[in-house]
Phi, psi and omega in degrees: 000145174262180184297322179297316179295324178295320176295325177293319182297321180283323184080183180086182187255104187269145177248127177276125178237180180294334184254019173125204184252138184235144175224126177265133181219159169287149182305328186287347180266357185299322178295326172294323174296317182296314180301317180292320182295325178297312176301330178277002179060036178282145177264121179290137181254297183193179169235136179236148173235142179220120182300144178233168183306324186237030179152218180231146168252122180248136180228138179251137188235135175228151178249128173233106178055040175087005179252129178273124173250120189237140181235127185239146178225144173272134176243135172275161178307129180079359181293135175273150178236130178294136176288148173250011185298329178294329182272316178235093181307328177302340181290347179313305182291322180296321177296314182297314179298320177291330176291310184297311184282329190233005178056036175280130178263122182266111182281144175096005178259136176299329172198168180232079181291155180295154178243311179260339184265164171280151174305132181096344176288145181280136175298153177098029185293338181269002178266005181296145178283155178309130175094343179281151179277134174290000000 
């Protein structure tokens, strides 16, 4: 399948940008997007988080034939995000890293062991305010 077919498989209104194609979705729809991406034979790339004024913007990225397809969701503080690890096992590390750095809780995982933190460290180290100690 090519990227255009993958976008149709996922559905929604995609926006073309310099860095690929983007789709905004509610976080609870990410597992359906991941399932559609798998049907489209998309390769999972990563998850990125970016603090915003009133929460986080989390984005999931897939590659289809050299074209980046990205899906973004806005998260309010304390909001759970469904895990896509069952669909894309390679998402395990990206979810663990996102939890460690941004305290994002991924729902549907039996556990989320630390990846970048030491045991006992509090998740969300990149959410510290300016001047605070990590």
